[in-house]
Structure formats: structure tokens, C-alpha cells
MOPAC internal coordinates of N, CA, C and O (Angstrom, degrees):
PM7 1SCF
backbone

  N    0.0000 0     0.00 0     0.00 0    0    0    0
  C    1.4560 1     0.00 0     0.00 0    1    0    0
  C    1.5260 1   108.84 1     0.00 0    2    1    0
  O    1.2310 1   119.92 1   -47.38 1    3    2    1
  N    1.2925 1   117.75 1   132.62 1    3    2    1
  C    1.4599 1   121.37 1  -178.07 1    5    3    2
  C    1.5282 1   110.26 1   -83.97 1    6    5    3
  O    1.2310 1   121.58 1   -28.05 1    7    6    5
  N    1.3263 1   114.58 1   151.95 1    7    6    5
  C    1.4583 1   120.11 1   179.65 1    9    7    6
  C    1.5261 1   109.26 1   -73.89 1   10    9    7
  O    1.2310 1   121.08 1   -32.41 1   11   10    9
  N    1.3064 1   115.54 1   147.59 1   11   10    9
  C    1.4610 1   121.06 1   178.21 1   13   11   10
  C    1.5203 1   107.35 1   -95.77 1   14   13   11
  O    1.2310 1   120.89 1   -47.41 1   15   14   13
  N    1.3253 1   115.90 1   132.59 1   15   14   13
  C    1.4565 1   121.55 1  -179.25 1   17   15   14
  C    1.5229 1   109.86 1  -122.33 1   18   17   15
  O    1.2310 1   121.83 1   -27.63 1   19   18   17
  N    1.3179 1   114.11 1   152.37 1   19   18   17
  C    1.4632 1   121.33 1   177.01 1   21   19   18
  C    1.5265 1   109.27 1   -66.92 1   22   21   19
  O    1.2310 1   120.31 1   -45.60 1   23   22   21
  N    1.3147 1   117.01 1   134.40 1   23   22   21
  C    1.4668 1   120.73 1   178.46 1   25   23   22
  C    1.5223 1   112.25 1   -71.79 1   26   25   23
  O    1.2310 1   119.87 1   161.74 1   27   26   25
  N    1.3225 1   117.85 1   -18.26 1   27   26   25
  C    1.4549 1   120.76 1  -177.52 1   29   27   26
  C    1.5279 1   111.92 1   -92.67 1   30   29   27
  O    1.2310 1   120.00 1   127.18 1   31   30   29
  N    1.3422 1   117.61 1   -52.82 1   31   30   29
  C    1.4697 1   120.61 1  -175.35 1   33   31   30
  C    1.5217 1   112.96 1  -108.40 1   34   33   31
  O    1.2310 1   119.84 1   175.55 1   35   34   33
  N    1.3197 1   117.91 1    -4.45 1   35   34   33
  C    1.4656 1   124.50 1   176.48 1   37   35   34
  C    1.5295 1   113.67 1    65.42 1   38   37   35
  O    1.2310 1   119.92 1  -159.14 1   39   38   37
  N    1.3284 1   117.76 1    20.86 1   39   38   37
  C    1.4625 1   119.49 1   176.80 1   41   39   38
  C    1.5262 1   109.49 1   -87.83 1   42   41   39
  O    1.2310 1   120.35 1   -29.36 1   43   42   41
  N    1.3388 1   116.94 1   150.64 1   43   42   41
  C    1.4707 1   119.11 1   178.75 1   45   43   42
  C    1.5249 1   110.37 1   -64.81 1   46   45   43
  O    1.2310 1   121.09 1   -33.26 1   47   46   45
  N    1.3246 1   115.52 1   146.74 1   47   46   45
  C    1.4640 1   119.77 1  -178.28 1   49   47   46
  C    1.5202 1   109.87 1  -150.41 1   50   49   47
  O    1.2310 1   120.10 1   -22.77 1   51   50   49
  N    1.3259 1   117.41 1   157.23 1   51   50   49
  C    1.4663 1   119.81 1   176.86 1   53   51   50
  C    1.5287 1   110.42 1   -70.15 1   54   53   51
  O    1.2310 1   120.72 1   -22.41 1   55   54   53
  N    1.3059 1   116.23 1   157.59 1   55   54   53
  C    1.4633 1   121.17 1  -179.91 1   57   55   54
  C    1.5244 1   109.04 1   -77.22 1   58   57   55
  O    1.2310 1   121.14 1   -84.19 1   59   58   57
  N    1.3448 1   115.43 1    95.81 1   59   58   57
  C    1.4624 1   121.00 1  -178.91 1   61   59   58
  C    1.5213 1   111.80 1  -106.06 1   62   61   59
  O    1.2310 1   120.73 1   174.81 1   63   62   61
  N    1.3198 1   116.22 1    -5.19 1   63   62   61
  C    1.4538 1   119.98 1  -176.33 1   65   63   62
  C    1.5164 1   112.60 1    91.50 1   66   65   63
  O    1.2310 1   120.47 1   172.72 1   67   66   65
  N    1.3316 1   116.71 1    -7.28 1   67   66   65
  C    1.4655 1   121.46 1   177.17 1   69   67   66
  C    1.5189 1   109.07 1   -93.96 1   70   69   67
  O    1.2310 1   120.74 1   -25.41 1   71   70   69
  N    1.3137 1   116.19 1   154.59 1   71   70   69
  C    1.4655 1   120.03 1   177.58 1   73   71   70
  C    1.5214 1   111.94 1   -86.67 1   74   73   71
  O    1.2310 1   120.25 1   159.74 1   75   74   73
  N    1.3337 1   117.12 1   -20.26 1   75   74   73
  C    1.4594 1   121.60 1  -179.38 1   77   75   74
  C    1.5261 1   109.37 1  -116.87 1   78   77   75
  O    1.2310 1   121.17 1   -27.22 1   79   78   77
  N    1.3398 1   115.37 1   152.78 1   79   78   77
  C    1.4650 1   120.08 1  -178.71 1   81   79   78
  C    1.5351 1   109.99 1   -72.42 1   82   81   79
  O    1.2310 1   121.32 1   -12.64 1   83   82   81
  N    1.3166 1   115.07 1   167.36 1   83   82   81
  C    1.4637 1   121.03 1  -177.76 1   85   83   82
  C    1.5264 1   111.44 1   -62.21 1   86   85   83
  O    1.2310 1   120.05 1   143.09 1   87   86   85
  N    1.3426 1   117.51 1   -36.91 1   87   86   85
  C    1.4666 1   120.46 1   179.80 1   89   87   86
  C    1.5305 1   111.49 1   -64.20 1   90   89   87
  O    1.2310 1   120.57 1   135.53 1   91   90   89
  N    1.3273 1   116.52 1   -44.47 1   91   90   89
  C    1.4748 1   119.91 1   179.15 1   93   91   90
  C    1.5266 1   110.42 1   -64.72 1   94   93   91
  O    1.2310 1   120.36 1   136.72 1   95   94   93
  N    1.3181 1   116.93 1   -43.28 1   95   94   93
  C    1.4628 1   119.88 1   179.94 1   97   95   94
  C    1.5226 1   111.02 1   -64.16 1   98   97   95
  O    1.2310 1   120.45 1   142.75 1   99   98   97
  N    1.3417 1   116.74 1   -37.25 1   99   98   97
  C    1.4647 1   120.43 1   178.30 1  101   99   98
  C    1.5311 1   110.59 1   -65.14 1  102  101   99
  O    1.2310 1   120.74 1   139.22 1  103  102  101
  N    1.3266 1   116.20 1   -40.78 1  103  102  101
  C    1.4675 1   120.08 1   177.93 1  105  103  102
  C    1.5193 1   110.62 1   -63.00 1  106  105  103
  O    1.2310 1   120.32 1   136.54 1  107  106  105
  N    1.3243 1   116.99 1   -43.46 1  107  106  105
  C    1.4662 1   120.76 1   179.40 1  109  107  106
  C    1.5222 1   110.41 1   -62.10 1  110  109  107
  O    1.2310 1   120.63 1   139.05 1  111  110  109
  N    1.3449 1   116.40 1   -40.95 1  111  110  109
  C    1.4685 1   119.42 1   179.21 1  113  111  110
  C    1.5236 1   110.26 1   -65.50 1  114  113  111
  O    1.2310 1   120.83 1   139.86 1  115  114  113
  N    1.3446 1   116.02 1   -40.14 1  115  114  113
  C    1.4604 1   120.17 1  -179.03 1  117  115  114
  C    1.5244 1   110.86 1   -61.09 1  118  117  115
  O    1.2310 1   120.50 1   135.48 1  119  118  117
  N    1.3085 1   116.64 1   -44.52 1  119  118  117
  C    1.4648 1   120.21 1  -178.12 1  121  119  118
  C    1.5219 1   112.52 1   -92.03 1  122  121  119
  O    1.2310 1   120.26 1   174.24 1  123  122  121
  N    1.3209 1   117.11 1    -5.76 1  123  122  121
  C    1.4580 1   121.34 1   177.11 1  125  123  122
  C    1.5130 1   113.87 1    68.11 1  126  125  123
  O    1.2310 1   120.63 1  -150.56 1  127  126  125
  N    1.3240 1   116.40 1    29.44 1  127  126  125
  C    1.4558 1   118.82 1  -178.64 1  129  127  126
  C    1.5229 1   111.61 1  -156.59 1  130  129  127
  O    1.2310 1   121.31 1   -29.88 1  131  130  129
  N    1.2905 1   115.10 1   150.12 1  131  130  129
  C    1.4551 1   122.50 1   177.66 1  133  131  130
  C    1.5302 1   107.56 1  -111.87 1  134  133  131
  O    1.2310 1   119.44 1   -43.44 1  135  134  133
  N    1.3427 1   118.67 1   136.56 1  135  134  133
  C    1.4684 1   119.44 1   179.22 1  137  135  134
  C    1.5247 1   111.10 1   -55.85 1  138  137  135
  O    1.2310 1   120.83 1   -51.63 1  139  138  137
  N    1.3117 1   116.03 1   128.37 1  139  138  137
  C    1.4564 1   120.40 1  -179.01 1  141  139  138
  C    1.5139 1   113.15 1    78.11 1  142  141  139
  O    1.2310 1   120.68 1  -175.98 1  143  142  141
  N    1.3180 1   116.31 1     4.02 1  143  142  141
  C    1.4585 1   120.78 1  -177.48 1  145  143  142
  C    1.5181 1   112.42 1   -82.05 1  146  145  143
  O    1.2310 1   120.68 1     9.50 1  147  146  145
  N    1.3258 1   116.31 1  -170.50 1  147  146  145
  C    1.4677 1   121.26 1  -175.16 1  149  147  146
  C    1.5284 1   114.17 1   -58.46 1  150  149  147
  O    1.2310 1   119.75 1   141.32 1  151  150  149
  N    1.3312 1   118.08 1   -38.68 1  151  150  149
  C    1.4686 1   119.56 1  -178.86 1  153  151  150
  C    1.5250 1   110.67 1   -65.12 1  154  153  151
  O    1.2310 1   120.59 1   136.99 1  155  154  153
  N    1.3225 1   116.47 1   -43.01 1  155  154  153
  C    1.4622 1   120.68 1   179.71 1  157  155  154
  C    1.5307 1   110.90 1   -68.02 1  158  157  155
  O    1.2310 1   120.62 1   141.21 1  159  158  157
  N    1.3173 1   116.42 1   -38.79 1  159  158  157
  C    1.4613 1   120.41 1   178.18 1  161  159  158
  C    1.5234 1   110.67 1   -64.64 1  162  161  159
  O    1.2310 1   120.74 1   139.93 1  163  162  161
  N    1.3361 1   116.20 1   -40.07 1  163  162  161
  C    1.4648 1   119.92 1   179.47 1  165  163  162
  C    1.5264 1   110.76 1   -64.27 1  166  165  163
  O    1.2310 1   120.26 1   138.72 1  167  166  165
  N    1.3475 1   117.11 1   -41.28 1  167  166  165
  C    1.4603 1   120.08 1   177.93 1  169  167  166
  C    1.5267 1   111.05 1   -61.62 1  170  169  167
  O    1.2310 1   120.52 1   138.05 1  171  170  169
  N    1.3300 1   116.60 1   -41.95 1  171  170  169
  C    1.4652 1   120.66 1   179.18 1  173  171  170
  C    1.5268 1   110.65 1   -63.76 1  174  173  171
  O    1.2310 1   120.48 1   139.55 1  175  174  173
  N    1.3265 1   116.69 1   -40.45 1  175  174  173
  C    1.4653 1   120.02 1   178.85 1  177  175  174
  C    1.5240 1   111.74 1   -67.39 1  178  177  175
  O    1.2310 1   120.39 1   143.18 1  179  178  177
  N    1.3254 1   116.86 1   -36.82 1  179  178  177
  C    1.4641 1   120.31 1   177.47 1  181  179  178
  C    1.5276 1   109.83 1   -63.09 1  182  181  179
  O    1.2310 1   120.32 1   138.09 1  183  182  181
  N    1.3480 1   117.00 1   -41.91 1  183  182  181
  C    1.4611 1   120.70 1   177.14 1  185  183  182
  C    1.5266 1   111.03 1   -63.54 1  186  185  183
  O    1.2310 1   120.50 1   139.27 1  187  186  185
  N    1.3290 1   116.66 1   -40.73 1  187  186  185
  C    1.4634 1   121.22 1   179.33 1  189  187  186
  C    1.5259 1   111.18 1   -63.75 1  190  189  187
  O    1.2310 1   120.44 1   136.62 1  191  190  189
  N    1.3192 1   116.76 1   -43.38 1  191  190  189
  C    1.4666 1   120.64 1   178.98 1  193  191  190
  C    1.5278 1   109.97 1   -64.21 1  194  193  191
  O    1.2310 1   120.22 1   139.88 1  195  194  193
  N    1.3330 1   117.18 1   -40.12 1  195  194  193
  C    1.4675 1   119.93 1   178.73 1  197  195  194
  C    1.5281 1   110.94 1   -62.79 1  198  197  195
  O    1.2310 1   120.25 1   137.92 1  199  198  197
  N    1.3277 1   117.12 1   -42.08 1  199  198  197
  C    1.4677 1   120.51 1   178.33 1  201  199  198
  C    1.5267 1   110.76 1   -65.27 1  202  201  199
  O    1.2310 1   120.43 1   138.93 1  203  202  201
  N    1.3217 1   116.78 1   -41.07 1  203  202  201
  C    1.4672 1   120.61 1   179.19 1  205  203  202
  C    1.5267 1   110.64 1   -64.70 1  206  205  203
  O    1.2310 1   120.41 1   140.61 1  207  206  205
  N    1.3320 1   116.82 1   -39.39 1  207  206  205
  C    1.4641 1   120.02 1   177.82 1  209  207  206
  C    1.5237 1   110.72 1   -63.47 1  210  209  207
  O    1.2310 1   120.64 1   141.30 1  211  210  209
  N    1.3323 1   116.38 1   -38.70 1  211  210  209
  C    1.4569 1   120.71 1   178.74 1  213  211  210
  C    1.5296 1   110.65 1   -62.52 1  214  213  211
  O    1.2310 1   120.63 1   136.71 1  215  214  213
  N    1.3245 1   116.40 1   -43.29 1  215  214  213
  C    1.4672 1   120.68 1   178.96 1  217  215  214
  C    1.5267 1   110.76 1   -65.22 1  218  217  215
  O    1.2310 1   120.14 1   139.02 1  219  218  217
  N    1.3230 1   117.33 1   -40.98 1  219  218  217
  C    1.4709 1   118.87 1   179.81 1  221  219  218
  C    1.5265 1   111.20 1   -67.27 1  222  221  219
  O    1.2310 1   120.05 1   145.40 1  223  222  221
  N    1.3410 1   117.51 1   -34.60 1  223  222  221
  C    1.4701 1   119.78 1   175.74 1  225  223  222
  C    1.5287 1   110.34 1   -63.60 1  226  225  223
  O    1.2310 1   121.04 1   139.40 1  227  226  225
  N    1.3385 1   115.61 1   -40.60 1  227  226  225
  C    1.4531 1   119.76 1   178.33 1  229  227  226
  C    1.5335 1   110.43 1   -63.19 1  230  229  227
  O    1.2310 1   120.69 1   136.69 1  231  230  229
  N    1.3268 1   116.28 1   -43.31 1  231  230  229
  C    1.4658 1   120.03 1   179.26 1  233  231  230
  C    1.5262 1   111.71 1   -65.77 1  234  233  231
  O    1.2310 1   120.59 1   144.61 1  235  234  233
  N    1.3301 1   116.48 1   -35.39 1  235  234  233
  C    1.4696 1   119.57 1   175.89 1  237  235  234
  C    1.5239 1   110.10 1   -61.08 1  238  237  235
  O    1.2310 1   120.53 1   138.53 1  239  238  237
  N    1.3325 1   116.59 1   -41.47 1  239  238  237
  C    1.4634 1   120.26 1   179.03 1  241  239  238
  C    1.5260 1   110.48 1   -63.65 1  242  241  239
  O    1.2310 1   120.65 1   137.74 1  243  242  241
  N    1.3291 1   116.37 1   -42.26 1  243  242  241
  C    1.4653 1   120.55 1   178.24 1  245  243  242
  C    1.5231 1   109.90 1   -64.72 1  246  245  243
  O    1.2310 1   120.81 1   141.11 1  247  246  245
  N    1.3102 1   116.06 1   -38.89 1  247  246  245
  C    1.4710 1   120.69 1  -179.00 1  249  247  246
  C    1.5227 1   110.92 1   -57.45 1  250  249  247
  O    1.2310 1   120.95 1   136.14 1  251  250  249
  N    1.3208 1   115.79 1   -43.86 1  251  250  249
  C    1.4591 1   118.96 1  -176.31 1  253  251  250
  C    1.5251 1   112.94 1   -84.91 1  254  253  251
  O    1.2310 1   119.63 1   156.43 1  255  254  253
  N    1.3441 1   118.30 1   -23.57 1  255  254  253
  C    1.4649 1   119.19 1  -178.51 1  257  255  254
  C    1.5264 1   112.31 1   -87.12 1  258  257  255
  O    1.2310 1   120.17 1   130.84 1  259  258  257
  N    1.3355 1   117.28 1   -49.16 1  259  258  257
  C    1.4683 1   118.03 1  -176.87 1  261  259  258
  C    1.5178 1   112.96 1  -120.28 1  262  261  259
  O    1.2310 1   120.35 1   173.33 1  263  262  261
  N    1.2922 1   116.94 1    -6.67 1  263  262  261
  C    1.4577 1   120.43 1   175.49 1  265  263  262
  C    1.5173 1   114.06 1    88.65 1  266  265  263
  O    1.2310 1   121.53 1   -34.77 1  267  266  265
  N    1.2987 1   114.68 1   145.23 1  267  266  265
  C    1.4612 1   123.02 1   175.08 1  269  267  266
  C    1.5203 1   107.86 1  -122.28 1  270  269  267
  O    1.2310 1   120.92 1   -24.82 1  271  270  269
  N    1.3176 1   115.85 1   155.18 1  271  270  269
  C    1.4545 1   120.12 1   175.04 1  273  271  270
  C    1.5186 1   110.71 1   -74.30 1  274  273  271
  O    1.2310 1   120.27 1   -13.40 1  275  274  273
  N    1.3221 1   117.09 1   166.60 1  275  274  273
  C    1.4655 1   121.18 1  -177.65 1  277  275  274
  C    1.5291 1   111.44 1   -60.62 1  278  277  275
  O    1.2310 1   119.86 1   140.17 1  279  278  277
  N    1.3266 1   117.88 1   -39.83 1  279  278  277
  C    1.4669 1   120.68 1   178.72 1  281  279  278
  C    1.5158 1   111.82 1   -63.28 1  282  281  279
  O    1.2310 1   120.59 1   139.76 1  283  282  281
  N    1.3333 1   116.48 1   -40.24 1  283  282  281
  C    1.4609 1   120.60 1   178.48 1  285  283  282
  C    1.5220 1   111.20 1   -67.69 1  286  285  283
  O    1.2310 1   120.55 1   141.90 1  287  286  285
  N    1.3228 1   116.55 1   -38.10 1  287  286  285
  C    1.4670 1   120.25 1   178.13 1  289  287  286
  C    1.5245 1   110.04 1   -64.69 1  290  289  287
  O    1.2310 1   120.36 1   138.92 1  291  290  289
  N    1.3350 1   116.92 1   -41.08 1  291  290  289
  C    1.4646 1   120.87 1   178.43 1  293  291  290
  C    1.5240 1   110.54 1   -62.34 1  294  293  291
  O    1.2310 1   120.62 1   135.81 1  295  294  293
  N    1.3250 1   116.43 1   -44.19 1  295  294  293
  C    1.4738 1   120.02 1   178.68 1  297  295  294
  C    1.5213 1   111.09 1   -63.71 1  298  297  295
  O    1.2310 1   120.09 1   141.22 1  299  298  297
  N    1.3192 1   117.44 1   -38.78 1  299  298  297
  C    1.4576 1   121.69 1   177.63 1  301  299  298
  C    1.5222 1   110.76 1   -63.11 1  302  301  299
  O    1.2310 1   120.25 1   135.39 1  303  302  301
  N    1.3163 1   117.13 1   -44.61 1  303  302  301
  C    1.4687 1   121.11 1   179.07 1  305  303  302
  C    1.5261 1   111.03 1   -63.84 1  306  305  303
  O    1.2310 1   120.29 1   139.18 1  307  306  305
  N    1.3251 1   117.05 1   -40.82 1  307  306  305
  C    1.4694 1   120.48 1   177.44 1  309  307  306
  C    1.5207 1   110.76 1   -63.42 1  310  309  307
  O    1.2310 1   120.43 1   138.18 1  311  310  309
  N    1.3327 1   116.79 1   -41.82 1  311  310  309
  C    1.4657 1   120.59 1   178.96 1  313  311  310
  C    1.5230 1   110.64 1   -63.00 1  314  313  311
  O    1.2310 1   120.46 1   138.67 1  315  314  313
  N    1.3300 1   116.72 1   -41.33 1  315  314  313
  C    1.4615 1   119.80 1   179.02 1  317  315  314
  C    1.5245 1   111.25 1   -64.55 1  318  317  315
  O    1.2310 1   120.22 1   142.66 1  319  318  317
  N    1.3173 1   117.19 1   -37.34 1  319  318  317
  C    1.4686 1   120.48 1   178.46 1  321  319  318
  C    1.5245 1   110.74 1   -66.46 1  322  321  319
  O    1.2310 1   120.40 1   138.36 1  323  322  321
  N    1.3261 1   116.84 1   -41.64 1  323  322  321
  C    1.4709 1   120.68 1   179.09 1  325  323  322
  C    1.5241 1   110.20 1   -64.99 1  326  325  323
  O    1.2310 1   120.14 1   138.11 1  327  326  325
  N    1.3201 1   117.35 1   -41.89 1  327  326  325
  C    1.4640 1   121.30 1   178.85 1  329  327  326
  C    1.5233 1   110.24 1   -62.41 1  330  329  327
  O    1.2310 1   119.97 1   136.88 1  331  330  329
  N    1.3176 1   117.67 1   -43.12 1  331  330  329
  C    1.4707 1   120.99 1   179.12 1  333  331  330
  C    1.5249 1   110.84 1   -62.28 1  334  333  331
  O    1.2310 1   120.24 1   137.79 1  335  334  333
  N    1.3455 1   117.15 1   -42.21 1  335  334  333
  C    1.4706 1   120.15 1   177.51 1  337  335  334
  C    1.5223 1   110.89 1   -63.98 1  338  337  335
  O    1.2310 1   120.26 1   137.16 1  339  338  337
  N    1.3345 1   117.12 1   -42.84 1  339  338  337
  C    1.4670 1   121.02 1  -179.81 1  341  339  338
  C    1.5253 1   110.73 1   -63.12 1  342  341  339
  O    1.2310 1   120.33 1   138.51 1  343  342  341
  N    1.3223 1   116.97 1   -41.49 1  343  342  341
  C    1.4631 1   119.74 1   177.84 1  345  343  342
  C    1.5199 1   111.22 1   -63.18 1  346  345  343
  O    1.2310 1   120.33 1   140.97 1  347  346  345
  N    1.3173 1   116.97 1   -39.03 1  347  346  345
  C    1.4632 1   120.40 1   177.59 1  349  347  346
  C    1.5159 1   112.06 1   -61.77 1  350  349  347
  O    1.2310 1   120.75 1   139.06 1  351  350  349
  N    1.3204 1   116.18 1   -40.94 1  351  350  349
  C    1.4663 1   120.57 1   179.21 1  353  351  350
  C    1.5195 1   110.62 1   -69.18 1  354  353  351
  O    1.2310 1   120.07 1   137.66 1  355  354  353
  N    1.3310 1   117.47 1   -42.34 1  355  354  353
  C    1.4627 1   120.80 1  -177.23 1  357  355  354
  C    1.5231 1   112.42 1   -68.24 1  358  357  355
  O    1.2310 1   120.14 1   148.77 1  359  358  357
  N    1.3083 1   117.34 1   -31.23 1  359  358  357
  C    1.4639 1   120.10 1  -176.95 1  361  359  358
  C    1.5258 1   113.08 1   -95.69 1  362  361  359
  O    1.2310 1   120.26 1  -173.93 1  363  362  361
  N    1.3223 1   117.10 1     6.07 1  363  362  361
  C    1.4685 1   118.83 1   178.87 1  365  363  362
  C    1.5043 1   111.33 1   -93.63 1  366  365  363
  O    1.2310 1   120.10 1   180.00 1  367  366  365

């Protein structure tokens, strides 16, 4: 029979039916988050939306200073709409 190890810290653990040891689960409960879990994913998405907003602001400046073609303007408007939808989902 092979030893059971924690999927998070790889330490040996008794067969409790959990994938992570009691210490790892206690830490997750204490901080209210699991590595790679929904809270971490939401933070990553918030950072991505912020970066996308920064790029769209830069493109808006270029649009008014030197001009963009109609296709580029359409893509910019679509990107702004997607960012607005993503922000709505993240803040709900």
C-alpha cells in the first residue's frame, strides 16, 4: 500500500479522504483562501482588467492625438465593452 501525501505540501498524512493535510486546511481556513482558488483567481482577473484598462486609455490618447483607423476604433470599443462587463462581474 502506498503512503498518502498532502497535495499541497507533500507531507505524509493519514487517509482521511481529504487531498490536503489538516495543517494546510487549517491555514486555508485561517486566511479564508485556497492557493489557486477563487479568491486568487479573482485577484489575478482584477489585475488583468486593470492592465487592459491602462492599454485602452493609452489607445484612446493615440486615437485623439494621431488618429486610428475605423477597424482599430471598432476593436478599441469592443475591448472597452468587454472590460466594462468584466468589471461588473468582478464587483458583483
